PDB file with one MODEL, atoms N, CA, C and O in Angstrom:
MODEL        1
ATOM      1  N   UNK A   1       0.243 -13.792 -10.309  1.00  0.00           N
ATOM      2  CA  UNK A   1      -0.725 -14.252  -9.337  1.00  0.00           C
ATOM      3  C   UNK A   1      -0.551 -13.491  -8.019  1.00  0.00           C
ATOM      4  O   UNK A   1      -1.529 -13.104  -7.380  1.00  0.00           O
ATOM      5  N   UNK A   2       0.707 -13.285  -7.626  1.00  0.00           N
ATOM      6  CA  UNK A   2       0.965 -12.568  -6.379  1.00  0.00           C
ATOM      7  C   UNK A   2       0.460 -11.127  -6.459  1.00  0.00           C
ATOM      8  O   UNK A   2      -0.101 -10.604  -5.496  1.00  0.00           O
ATOM      9  N   UNK A   3       0.664 -10.497  -7.607  1.00  0.00           N
ATOM     10  CA  UNK A   3       0.191  -9.120  -7.777  1.00  0.00           C
ATOM     11  C   UNK A   3      -1.328  -9.057  -7.697  1.00  0.00           C
ATOM     12  O   UNK A   3      -1.884  -8.136  -7.098  1.00  0.00           O
ATOM     13  N   UNK A   4      -1.997 -10.032  -8.297  1.00  0.00           N
ATOM     14  CA  UNK A   4      -3.456 -10.088  -8.234  1.00  0.00           C
ATOM     15  C   UNK A   4      -3.929 -10.257  -6.793  1.00  0.00           C
ATOM     16  O   UNK A   4      -4.856  -9.572  -6.360  1.00  0.00           O
ATOM     17  N   UNK A   5      -3.301 -11.161  -6.052  1.00  0.00           N
ATOM     18  CA  UNK A   5      -3.699 -11.374  -4.660  1.00  0.00           C
ATOM     19  C   UNK A   5      -3.424 -10.145  -3.799  1.00  0.00           C
ATOM     20  O   UNK A   5      -4.210  -9.819  -2.909  1.00  0.00           O
ATOM     21  N   UNK A   6      -2.310  -9.466  -4.061  1.00  0.00           N
ATOM     22  CA  UNK A   6      -2.009  -8.244  -3.313  1.00  0.00           C
ATOM     23  C   UNK A   6      -3.049  -7.167  -3.614  1.00  0.00           C
ATOM     24  O   UNK A   6      -3.534  -6.496  -2.703  1.00  0.00           O
ATOM     25  N   UNK A   7      -3.389  -7.002  -4.894  1.00  0.00           N
ATOM     26  CA  UNK A   7      -4.392  -6.009  -5.271  1.00  0.00           C
ATOM     27  C   UNK A   7      -5.754  -6.345  -4.676  1.00  0.00           C
ATOM     28  O   UNK A   7      -6.484  -5.456  -4.238  1.00  0.00           O
ATOM     29  N   UNK A   8      -6.088  -7.620  -4.663  1.00  0.00           N
ATOM     30  CA  UNK A   8      -7.358  -8.055  -4.078  1.00  0.00           C
ATOM     31  C   UNK A   8      -7.389  -7.775  -2.573  1.00  0.00           C
ATOM     32  O   UNK A   8      -8.412  -7.350  -2.036  1.00  0.00           O
ATOM     33  N   UNK A   9      -6.280  -8.013  -1.909  1.00  0.00           N
ATOM     34  CA  UNK A   9      -6.199  -7.733  -0.474  1.00  0.00           C
ATOM     35  C   UNK A   9      -6.324  -6.254  -0.176  1.00  0.00           C
ATOM     36  O   UNK A   9      -7.021  -5.860   0.759  1.00  0.00           O
ATOM     37  N   UNK A  10      -5.648  -5.432  -0.968  1.00  0.00           N
ATOM     38  CA  UNK A  10      -5.733  -3.981  -0.772  1.00  0.00           C
ATOM     39  C   UNK A  10      -7.153  -3.501  -1.024  1.00  0.00           C
ATOM     40  O   UNK A  10      -7.670  -2.663  -0.286  1.00  0.00           O
ATOM     41  N   UNK A  11      -7.784  -4.030  -2.065  1.00  0.00           N
ATOM     42  CA  UNK A  11      -9.169  -3.663  -2.353  1.00  0.00           C
ATOM     43  C   UNK A  11     -10.076  -4.038  -1.179  1.00  0.00           C
ATOM     44  O   UNK A  11     -10.932  -3.249  -0.779  1.00  0.00           O
ATOM     45  N   UNK A  12      -9.890  -5.222  -0.636  1.00  0.00           N
ATOM     46  CA  UNK A  12     -10.716  -5.670   0.483  1.00  0.00           C
ATOM     47  C   UNK A  12     -10.554  -4.790   1.711  1.00  0.00           C
ATOM     48  O   UNK A  12     -11.535  -4.440   2.367  1.00  0.00           O
ATOM     49  N   UNK A  13      -9.312  -4.435   2.018  1.00  0.00           N
ATOM     50  CA  UNK A  13      -9.059  -3.573   3.182  1.00  0.00           C
ATOM     51  C   UNK A  13      -9.677  -2.200   2.965  1.00  0.00           C
ATOM     52  O   UNK A  13     -10.319  -1.657   3.864  1.00  0.00           O
ATOM     53  N   UNK A  14      -9.486  -1.635   1.769  1.00  0.00           N
ATOM     54  CA  UNK A  14     -10.039  -0.306   1.495  1.00  0.00           C
ATOM     55  C   UNK A  14     -11.569  -0.339   1.505  1.00  0.00           C
ATOM     56  O   UNK A  14     -12.202   0.589   2.008  1.00  0.00           O
ATOM     57  N   UNK A  15     -12.161  -1.390   0.961  1.00  0.00           N
ATOM     58  CA  UNK A  15     -13.622  -1.508   0.979  1.00  0.00           C
ATOM     59  C   UNK A  15     -14.136  -1.578   2.409  1.00  0.00           C
ATOM     60  O   UNK A  15     -15.160  -0.979   2.737  1.00  0.00           O
ATOM     61  N   UNK A  16     -13.426  -2.307   3.255  1.00  0.00           N
ATOM     62  CA  UNK A  16     -13.831  -2.396   4.662  1.00  0.00           C
ATOM     63  C   UNK A  16     -13.715  -1.033   5.346  1.00  0.00           C
ATOM     64  O   UNK A  16     -14.603  -0.638   6.101  1.00  0.00           O
ATOM     65  N   UNK A  17     -12.617  -0.316   5.080  1.00  0.00           N
ATOM     66  CA  UNK A  17     -12.438   0.997   5.704  1.00  0.00           C
ATOM     67  C   UNK A  17     -13.522   1.972   5.276  1.00  0.00           C
ATOM     68  O   UNK A  17     -14.038   2.729   6.098  1.00  0.00           O
ATOM     69  N   UNK A  18     -13.870   1.959   3.998  1.00  0.00           N
ATOM     70  CA  UNK A  18     -14.926   2.861   3.512  1.00  0.00           C
ATOM     71  C   UNK A  18     -16.272   2.467   4.114  1.00  0.00           C
ATOM     72  O   UNK A  18     -17.040   3.333   4.533  1.00  0.00           O
ATOM     73  N   UNK A  19     -16.565   1.162   4.159  1.00  0.00           N
ATOM     74  CA  UNK A  19     -17.843   0.705   4.713  1.00  0.00           C
ATOM     75  C   UNK A  19     -17.956   1.041   6.195  1.00  0.00           C
ATOM     76  O   UNK A  19     -19.038   1.382   6.674  1.00  0.00           O
ATOM     77  N   UNK A  20     -16.850   0.948   6.921  1.00  0.00           N
ATOM     78  CA  UNK A  20     -16.909   1.250   8.355  1.00  0.00           C
ATOM     79  C   UNK A  20     -17.027   2.749   8.612  1.00  0.00           C
ATOM     80  O   UNK A  20     -17.389   3.165   9.713  1.00  0.00           O
ATOM     81  N   UNK A  21     -16.722   3.561   7.600  1.00  0.00           N
ATOM     82  CA  UNK A  21     -16.802   5.013   7.768  1.00  0.00           C
ATOM     83  C   UNK A  21     -18.044   5.599   7.110  1.00  0.00           C
ATOM     84  O   UNK A  21     -18.104   6.804   6.869  1.00  0.00           O
ATOM     85  N   UNK A  22     -19.022   4.773   6.820  1.00  0.00           N
ATOM     86  CA  UNK A  22     -20.247   5.242   6.180  1.00  0.00           C
ATOM     87  C   UNK A  22     -20.929   6.364   6.978  1.00  0.00           C
ATOM     88  O   UNK A  22     -21.367   7.344   6.376  1.00  0.00           O
ATOM     89  N   UNK A  23     -21.033   6.255   8.310  1.00  0.00           N
ATOM     90  CA  UNK A  23     -21.647   7.376   9.042  1.00  0.00           C
ATOM     91  C   UNK A  23     -20.879   8.688   8.876  1.00  0.00           C
ATOM     92  O   UNK A  23     -21.486   9.751   8.751  1.00  0.00           O
ATOM     93  N   UNK A  24     -19.558   8.616   8.873  1.00  0.00           N
ATOM     94  CA  UNK A  24     -18.758   9.824   8.682  1.00  0.00           C
ATOM     95  C   UNK A  24     -18.998  10.424   7.304  1.00  0.00           C
ATOM     96  O   UNK A  24     -19.109  11.641   7.159  1.00  0.00           O
ATOM     97  N   UNK A  25     -19.077   9.562   6.294  1.00  0.00           N
ATOM     98  CA  UNK A  25     -19.330  10.040   4.934  1.00  0.00           C
ATOM     99  C   UNK A  25     -20.705  10.695   4.863  1.00  0.00           C
ATOM    100  O   UNK A  25     -20.870  11.724   4.208  1.00  0.00           O
ATOM    101  N   UNK A  26     -21.691  10.104   5.532  1.00  0.00           N
ATOM    102  CA  UNK A  26     -23.031  10.691   5.566  1.00  0.00           C
ATOM    103  C   UNK A  26     -23.044  12.061   6.218  1.00  0.00           C
ATOM    104  O   UNK A  26     -23.718  12.976   5.744  1.00  0.00           O
ATOM    105  N   UNK A  27     -22.304  12.201   7.297  1.00  0.00           N
ATOM    106  CA  UNK A  27     -22.237  13.506   7.978  1.00  0.00           C
ATOM    107  C   UNK A  27     -21.557  14.527   7.080  1.00  0.00           C
ATOM    108  O   UNK A  27     -22.005  15.670   6.989  1.00  0.00           O
ATOM    109  N   UNK A  28     -20.485  14.124   6.419  1.00  0.00           N
ATOM    110  CA  UNK A  28     -19.791  15.037   5.509  1.00  0.00           C
ATOM    111  C   UNK A  28     -20.730  15.501   4.396  1.00  0.00           C
ATOM    112  O   UNK A  28     -20.738  16.678   4.036  1.00  0.00           O
ATOM    113  N   UNK A  29     -21.523  14.568   3.851  1.00  0.00           N
ATOM    114  CA  UNK A  29     -22.461  14.940   2.790  1.00  0.00           C
ATOM    115  C   UNK A  29     -23.551  15.859   3.332  1.00  0.00           C
ATOM    116  O   UNK A  29     -23.979  16.792   2.652  1.00  0.00           O
ATOM    117  N   UNK A  30     -23.998  15.594   4.553  1.00  0.00           N
ATOM    118  CA  UNK A  30     -25.027  16.452   5.146  1.00  0.00           C
ATOM    119  C   UNK A  30     -24.504  17.862   5.389  1.00  0.00           C
ATOM    120  O   UNK A  30     -25.274  18.822   5.380  1.00  0.00           O
ATOM    121  N   UNK A  31     -23.203  17.986   5.605  1.00  0.00           N
ATOM    122  CA  UNK A  31     -22.601  19.299   5.829  1.00  0.00           C
ATOM    123  C   UNK A  31     -22.195  19.996   4.532  1.00  0.00           C
ATOM    124  O   UNK A  31     -21.653  21.101   4.559  1.00  0.00           O
ATOM    125  N   UNK A  32     -22.458  19.347   3.396  1.00  0.00           N
ATOM    126  CA  UNK A  32     -22.240  20.014   2.121  1.00  0.00           C
ATOM    127  C   UNK A  32     -21.130  19.464   1.249  1.00  0.00           C
ATOM    128  O   UNK A  32     -20.836  20.044   0.204  1.00  0.00           O
ATOM    129  N   UNK A  33     -20.505  18.369   1.639  1.00  0.00           N
ATOM    130  CA  UNK A  33     -19.460  17.794   0.800  1.00  0.00           C
ATOM    131  C   UNK A  33     -20.079  17.170  -0.450  1.00  0.00           C
ATOM    132  O   UNK A  33     -21.171  16.604  -0.408  1.00  0.00           O
ATOM    133  N   UNK A  34     -19.367  17.286  -1.540  1.00  0.00           N
ATOM    134  CA  UNK A  34     -19.845  16.694  -2.795  1.00  0.00           C
ATOM    135  C   UNK A  34     -19.343  15.255  -2.901  1.00  0.00           C
ATOM    136  O   UNK A  34     -18.428  14.845  -2.187  1.00  0.00           O
ATOM    137  N   UNK A  35     -19.960  14.503  -3.803  1.00  0.00           N
ATOM    138  CA  UNK A  35     -19.497  13.133  -4.043  1.00  0.00           C
ATOM    139  C   UNK A  35     -18.056  13.124  -4.510  1.00  0.00           C
ATOM    140  O   UNK A  35     -17.261  12.278  -4.102  1.00  0.00           O
ATOM    141  N   UNK A  36     -17.732  14.074  -5.368  1.00  0.00           N
ATOM    142  CA  UNK A  36     -16.359  14.163  -5.869  1.00  0.00           C
ATOM    143  C   UNK A  36     -15.385  14.472  -4.730  1.00  0.00           C
ATOM    144  O   UNK A  36     -14.304  13.887  -4.660  1.00  0.00           O
ATOM    145  N   UNK A  37     -15.762  15.375  -3.854  1.00  0.00           N
ATOM    146  CA  UNK A  37     -14.900  15.723  -2.720  1.00  0.00           C
ATOM    147  C   UNK A  37     -14.649  14.528  -1.813  1.00  0.00           C
ATOM    148  O   UNK A  37     -13.530  14.323  -1.343  1.00  0.00           O
ATOM    149  N   UNK A  38     -15.681  13.749  -1.570  1.00  0.00           N
ATOM    150  CA  UNK A  38     -15.534  12.560  -0.725  1.00  0.00           C
ATOM    151  C   UNK A  38     -14.679  11.508  -1.425  1.00  0.00           C
ATOM    152  O   UNK A  38     -13.850  10.853  -0.793  1.00  0.00           O
ATOM    153  N   UNK A  39     -14.885  11.349  -2.732  1.00  0.00           N
ATOM    154  CA  UNK A  39     -14.080  10.391  -3.491  1.00  0.00           C
ATOM    155  C   UNK A  39     -12.606  10.783  -3.458  1.00  0.00           C
ATOM    156  O   UNK A  39     -11.739   9.935  -3.249  1.00  0.00           O
ATOM    157  N   UNK A  40     -12.328  12.059  -3.662  1.00  0.00           N
ATOM    158  CA  UNK A  40     -10.943  12.534  -3.616  1.00  0.00           C
ATOM    159  C   UNK A  40     -10.356  12.317  -2.224  1.00  0.00           C
ATOM    160  O   UNK A  40      -9.202  11.909  -2.097  1.00  0.00           O
ATOM    161  N   UNK A  41     -11.130  12.583  -1.193  1.00  0.00           N
ATOM    162  CA  UNK A  41     -10.670  12.373   0.187  1.00  0.00           C
ATOM    163  C   UNK A  41     -10.310  10.904   0.426  1.00  0.00           C
ATOM    164  O   UNK A  41      -9.264  10.611   1.004  1.00  0.00           O
ATOM    165  N   UNK A  42     -11.158   9.994  -0.008  1.00  0.00           N
ATOM    166  CA  UNK A  42     -10.905   8.572   0.200  1.00  0.00           C
ATOM    167  C   UNK A  42      -9.699   8.098  -0.624  1.00  0.00           C
ATOM    168  O   UNK A  42      -8.878   7.322  -0.135  1.00  0.00           O
ATOM    169  N   UNK A  43      -9.595   8.562  -1.864  1.00  0.00           N
ATOM    170  CA  UNK A  43      -8.464   8.172  -2.702  1.00  0.00           C
ATOM    171  C   UNK A  43      -7.149   8.730  -2.162  1.00  0.00           C
ATOM    172  O   UNK A  43      -6.125   8.048  -2.199  1.00  0.00           O
ATOM    173  N   UNK A  44      -7.173   9.956  -1.667  1.00  0.00           N
ATOM    174  CA  UNK A  44      -5.970  10.556  -1.093  1.00  0.00           C
ATOM    175  C   UNK A  44      -5.522   9.773   0.134  1.00  0.00           C
ATOM    176  O   UNK A  44      -4.332   9.524   0.325  1.00  0.00           O
ATOM    177  N   UNK A  45      -6.483   9.390   0.958  1.00  0.00           N
ATOM    178  CA  UNK A  45      -6.156   8.605   2.148  1.00  0.00           C
ATOM    179  C   UNK A  45      -5.580   7.241   1.756  1.00  0.00           C
ATOM    180  O   UNK A  45      -4.620   6.767   2.366  1.00  0.00           O
ATOM    181  N   UNK A  46      -6.163   6.626   0.753  1.00  0.00           N
ATOM    182  CA  UNK A  46      -5.659   5.338   0.274  1.00  0.00           C
ATOM    183  C   UNK A  46      -4.264   5.454  -0.315  1.00  0.00           C
ATOM    184  O   UNK A  46      -3.425   4.577  -0.109  1.00  0.00           O
ATOM    185  N   UNK A  47      -4.013   6.534  -1.049  1.00  0.00           N
ATOM    186  CA  UNK A  47      -2.694   6.750  -1.631  1.00  0.00           C
ATOM    187  C   UNK A  47      -1.648   6.965  -0.542  1.00  0.00           C
ATOM    188  O   UNK A  47      -0.522   6.482  -0.656  1.00  0.00           O
ATOM    189  N   UNK A  48      -2.017   7.685   0.509  1.00  0.00           N
ATOM    190  CA  UNK A  48      -1.083   7.907   1.609  1.00  0.00           C
ATOM    191  C   UNK A  48      -0.730   6.581   2.288  1.00  0.00           C
ATOM    192  O   UNK A  48       0.437   6.324   2.582  1.00  0.00           O
ATOM    193  N   UNK A  49      -1.736   5.745   2.534  1.00  0.00           N
ATOM    194  CA  UNK A  49      -1.469   4.442   3.144  1.00  0.00           C
ATOM    195  C   UNK A  49      -0.605   3.578   2.236  1.00  0.00           C
ATOM    196  O   UNK A  49       0.277   2.863   2.711  1.00  0.00           O
ATOM    197  N   UNK A  50      -0.854   3.642   0.937  1.00  0.00           N
ATOM    198  CA  UNK A  50      -0.065   2.870  -0.019  1.00  0.00           C
ATOM    199  C   UNK A  50       1.386   3.327  -0.031  1.00  0.00           C
ATOM    200  O   UNK A  50       2.294   2.496  -0.044  1.00  0.00           O
ATOM    201  N   UNK A  51       1.615   4.635  -0.028  1.00  0.00           N
ATOM    202  CA  UNK A  51       2.982   5.149  -0.021  1.00  0.00           C
ATOM    203  C   UNK A  51       3.729   4.782   1.254  1.00  0.00           C
ATOM    204  O   UNK A  51       4.915   4.455   1.210  1.00  0.00           O
ATOM    205  N   UNK A  52       3.042   4.833   2.382  1.00  0.00           N
ATOM    206  CA  UNK A  52       3.678   4.431   3.640  1.00  0.00           C
ATOM    207  C   UNK A  52       4.037   2.952   3.595  1.00  0.00           C
ATOM    208  O   UNK A  52       5.139   2.569   3.990  1.00  0.00           O
ATOM    209  N   UNK A  53       3.124   2.124   3.120  1.00  0.00           N
ATOM    210  CA  UNK A  53       3.378   0.693   3.019  1.00  0.00           C
ATOM    211  C   UNK A  53       4.517   0.367   2.063  1.00  0.00           C
ATOM    212  O   UNK A  53       5.358  -0.483   2.358  1.00  0.00           O
ATOM    213  N   UNK A  54       4.545   1.045   0.913  1.00  0.00           N
ATOM    214  CA  UNK A  54       5.625   0.830  -0.043  1.00  0.00           C
ATOM    215  C   UNK A  54       6.971   1.260   0.530  1.00  0.00           C
ATOM    216  O   UNK A  54       7.978   0.581   0.330  1.00  0.00           O
ATOM    217  N   UNK A  55       6.991   2.374   1.236  1.00  0.00           N
ATOM    218  CA  UNK A  55       8.234   2.856   1.828  1.00  0.00           C
ATOM    219  C   UNK A  55       8.765   1.877   2.869  1.00  0.00           C
ATOM    220  O   UNK A  55       9.948   1.536   2.866  1.00  0.00           O
ATOM    221  N   UNK A  56       7.898   1.437   3.743  1.00  0.00           N
ATOM    222  CA  UNK A  56       8.311   0.487   4.774  1.00  0.00           C
ATOM    223  C   UNK A  56       8.758  -0.827   4.142  1.00  0.00           C
ATOM    224  O   UNK A  56       9.771  -1.396   4.549  1.00  0.00           O
ATOM    225  N   UNK A  57       8.016  -1.309   3.158  1.00  0.00           N
ATOM    226  CA  UNK A  57       8.380  -2.556   2.481  1.00  0.00           C
ATOM    227  C   UNK A  57       9.713  -2.460   1.768  1.00  0.00           C
ATOM    228  O   UNK A  57      10.508  -3.398   1.810  1.00  0.00           O
ATOM    229  N   UNK A  58       9.969  -1.332   1.112  1.00  0.00           N
ATOM    230  CA  UNK A  58      11.239  -1.145   0.419  1.00  0.00           C
ATOM    231  C   UNK A  58      12.400  -1.114   1.401  1.00  0.00           C
ATOM    232  O   UNK A  58      13.437  -1.731   1.160  1.00  0.00           O
ATOM    233  N   UNK A  59      12.228  -0.399   2.506  1.00  0.00           N
ATOM    234  CA  UNK A  59      13.284  -0.348   3.515  1.00  0.00           C
ATOM    235  C   UNK A  59      13.554  -1.727   4.116  1.00  0.00           C
ATOM    236  O   UNK A  59      14.709  -2.100   4.324  1.00  0.00           O
ATOM    237  N   UNK A  60      12.492  -2.482   4.393  1.00  0.00           N
ATOM    238  CA  UNK A  60      12.678  -3.827   4.936  1.00  0.00           C
ATOM    239  C   UNK A  60      13.336  -4.752   3.920  1.00  0.00           C
ATOM    240  O   UNK A  60      14.157  -5.589   4.294  1.00  0.00           O
ATOM    241  N   UNK A  61      12.990  -4.615   2.643  1.00  0.00           N
ATOM    242  CA  UNK A  61      13.606  -5.447   1.608  1.00  0.00           C
ATOM    243  C   UNK A  61      15.093  -5.143   1.470  1.00  0.00           C
ATOM    244  O   UNK A  61      15.909  -6.054   1.327  1.00  0.00           O
ATOM    245  N   UNK A  62      15.442  -3.862   1.513  1.00  0.00           N
ATOM    246  CA  UNK A  62      16.856  -3.507   1.429  1.00  0.00           C
ATOM    247  C   UNK A  62      17.618  -3.977   2.662  1.00  0.00           C
ATOM    248  O   UNK A  62      18.761  -4.419   2.551  1.00  0.00           O
ATOM    249  N   UNK A  63      16.997  -3.887   3.833  1.00  0.00           N
ATOM    250  CA  UNK A  63      17.638  -4.375   5.049  1.00  0.00           C
ATOM    251  C   UNK A  63      17.833  -5.890   4.981  1.00  0.00           C
ATOM    252  O   UNK A  63      18.886  -6.398   5.364  1.00  0.00           O
ATOM    253  N   UNK A  64      16.843  -6.596   4.504  1.00  0.00           N
ATOM    254  CA  UNK A  64      16.969  -8.052   4.369  1.00  0.00           C
ATOM    255  C   UNK A  64      18.049  -8.400   3.355  1.00  0.00           C
ATOM    256  O   UNK A  64      18.786  -9.367   3.550  1.00  0.00           O
ATOM    257  N   UNK A  65      18.155  -7.640   2.288  1.00  0.00           N
ATOM    258  CA  UNK A  65      19.207  -7.864   1.307  1.00  0.00           C
ATOM    259  C   UNK A  65      20.586  -7.648   1.890  1.00  0.00           C
ATOM    260  O   UNK A  65      21.524  -8.384   1.582  1.00  0.00           O
ATOM    261  N   UNK A  66      20.706  -6.635   2.737  1.00  0.00           N
ATOM    262  CA  UNK A  66      21.984  -6.371   3.388  1.00  0.00           C
ATOM    263  C   UNK A  66      22.355  -7.506   4.334  1.00  0.00           C
ATOM    264  O   UNK A  66      23.512  -7.921   4.383  1.00  0.00           O
ATOM    265  N   UNK A  67      21.387  -8.003   5.076  1.00  0.00           N
ATOM    266  CA  UNK A  67      21.646  -9.131   5.975  1.00  0.00           C
ATOM    267  C   UNK A  67      22.024 -10.368   5.170  1.00  0.00           C
ATOM    268  O   UNK A  67      22.956 -11.083   5.535  1.00  0.00           O
ATOM    269  N   UNK A  68      21.317 -10.621   4.092  1.00  0.00           N
ATOM    270  CA  UNK A  68      21.604 -11.788   3.261  1.00  0.00           C
ATOM    271  C   UNK A  68      22.941 -11.677   2.551  1.00  0.00           C
ATOM    272  O   UNK A  68      23.559 -12.692   2.228  1.00  0.00           O
ATOM    273  N   UNK A  69      23.392 -10.460   2.306  1.00  0.00           N
ATOM    274  CA  UNK A  69      24.676 -10.270   1.648  1.00  0.00           C
ATOM    275  C   UNK A  69      25.789 -10.927   2.446  1.00  0.00           C
ATOM    276  O   UNK A  69      26.707 -11.507   1.867  1.00  0.00           O
ATOM    277  N   UNK A  70      25.719 -10.844   3.757  1.00  0.00           N
ATOM    278  CA  UNK A  70      26.732 -11.465   4.602  1.00  0.00           C
ATOM    279  C   UNK A  70      26.604 -12.974   4.649  1.00  0.00           C
ATOM    280  O   UNK A  70      27.573 -13.659   4.976  1.00  0.00           O
ATOM    281  N   UNK A  71      25.447 -13.509   4.334  1.00  0.00           N
ATOM    282  CA  UNK A  71      25.220 -14.949   4.426  1.00  0.00           C
ATOM    283  C   UNK A  71      25.457 -15.683   3.110  1.00  0.00           C
ATOM    284  O   UNK A  71      25.795 -16.866   3.114  1.00  0.00           O
ATOM    285  N   UNK A  72      25.283 -14.990   1.986  1.00  0.00           N
ATOM    286  CA  UNK A  72      25.396 -15.626   0.682  1.00  0.00           C
ATOM    287  C   UNK A  72      26.526 -14.954  -0.085  1.00  0.00           C
ATOM    288  O   UNK A  72      26.533 -13.733  -0.242  1.00  0.00           O
ATOM    289  N   UNK A  73      27.461 -15.728  -0.554  1.00  0.00           N
ATOM    290  CA  UNK A  73      28.635 -15.208  -1.250  1.00  0.00           C
ATOM    291  C   UNK A  73      28.250 -14.679  -2.631  1.00  0.00           C
ATOM    292  O   UNK A  73      27.554 -15.350  -3.392  1.00  0.00           O
ATOM    293  N   UNK A  74      28.713 -13.466  -2.944  1.00  0.00           N
ATOM    294  CA  UNK A  74      28.542 -12.919  -4.278  1.00  0.00           C
ATOM    295  C   UNK A  74      27.193 -12.301  -4.571  1.00  0.00           C
ATOM    296  O   UNK A  74      26.872 -12.083  -5.739  1.00  0.00           O
ATOM    297  N   UNK A  75      26.390 -12.010  -3.564  1.00  0.00           N
ATOM    298  CA  UNK A  75      25.075 -11.408  -3.776  1.00  0.00           C
ATOM    299  C   UNK A  75      25.066 -10.035  -3.122  1.00  0.00           C
ATOM    300  O   UNK A  75      25.368  -9.895  -1.936  1.00  0.00           O
ATOM    301  N   UNK A  76      24.713  -9.015  -3.919  1.00  0.00           N
ATOM    302  CA  UNK A  76      24.608  -7.673  -3.347  1.00  0.00           C
ATOM    303  C   UNK A  76      23.166  -7.398  -2.940  1.00  0.00           C
ATOM    304  O   UNK A  76      22.259  -8.078  -3.419  1.00  0.00           O
ATOM    305  N   UNK A  77      22.929  -6.414  -2.066  1.00  0.00           N
ATOM    306  CA  UNK A  77      21.554  -6.129  -1.627  1.00  0.00           C
ATOM    307  C   UNK A  77      20.613  -5.755  -2.765  1.00  0.00           C
ATOM    308  O   UNK A  77      19.407  -5.985  -2.675  1.00  0.00           O
ATOM    309  N   UNK A  78      21.154  -5.181  -3.831  1.00  0.00           N
ATOM    310  CA  UNK A  78      20.316  -4.780  -4.957  1.00  0.00           C
ATOM    311  C   UNK A  78      20.662  -5.586  -6.202  1.00  0.00           C
ATOM    312  O   UNK A  78      20.661  -5.049  -7.309  1.00  0.00           O
ATOM    313  N   UNK A  79      20.956  -6.866  -6.029  1.00  0.00           N
ATOM    314  CA  UNK A  79      21.348  -7.743  -7.131  1.00  0.00           C
ATOM    315  C   UNK A  79      20.201  -7.860  -8.130  1.00  0.00           C
ATOM    316  O   UNK A  79      19.090  -8.256  -7.777  1.00  0.00           O
ATOM    317  N   UNK A  80      20.489  -7.508  -9.390  1.00  0.00           N
ATOM    318  CA  UNK A  80      19.464  -7.576 -10.427  1.00  0.00           C
ATOM    319  C   UNK A  80      19.871  -8.499 -11.558  1.00  0.00           C
ATOM    320  O   UNK A  80      19.319  -8.425 -12.655  1.00  0.00           O
ATOM    321  N   UNK A  81      20.823  -9.357 -11.296  1.00  0.00           N
ATOM    322  CA  UNK A  81      21.264 -10.248 -12.371  1.00  0.00           C
ATOM    323  C   UNK A  81      20.214 -11.316 -12.631  1.00  0.00           C
ATOM    324  O   UNK A  81      19.584 -11.831 -11.707  1.00  0.00           O
ATOM    325  N   UNK A  82      20.041 -11.633 -13.888  1.00  0.00           N
ATOM    326  CA  UNK A  82      19.042 -12.632 -14.287  1.00  0.00           C
ATOM    327  C   UNK A  82      19.649 -14.016 -14.170  1.00  0.00           C
ATOM    328  O   UNK A  82      20.840 -14.212 -14.409  1.00  0.00           O
ATOM    329  N   UNK A  83      18.818 -14.965 -13.802  1.00  0.00           N
ATOM    330  CA  UNK A  83      19.266 -16.350 -13.720  1.00  0.00           C
ATOM    331  C   UNK A  83      19.339 -16.929 -15.130  1.00  0.00           C
ATOM    332  O   UNK A  83      18.495 -16.611 -15.967  1.00  0.00           O
ATOM    333  N   UNK A  84      20.342 -17.779 -15.410  1.00  0.00           N
ATOM    334  CA  UNK A  84      20.455 -18.346 -16.760  1.00  0.00           C
ATOM    335  C   UNK A  84      19.374 -19.348 -17.047  1.00  0.00           C
ATOM    336  O   UNK A  84      19.332 -19.914 -18.139  1.00  0.00           O
TER     337      UNK A  84
ENDMDL
END
């Protein structure tokens, strides 16, 4: 459920960004850009934002794990043990 909500949120943000840039897309097309070129441009921009977000999230998760390591006995920052 969380993955679905995250994907829905990302879709909503990207849809808003594309809709707000409609005039820019129109100008690019008027100057000779193809539909494929614009699609690749938008996907590349979305991928860059996703990678930045994933990187920041991973760093924050590892930092939180390190902080929690001092508070909870026997838990490492990258603890992957399954609960019984």
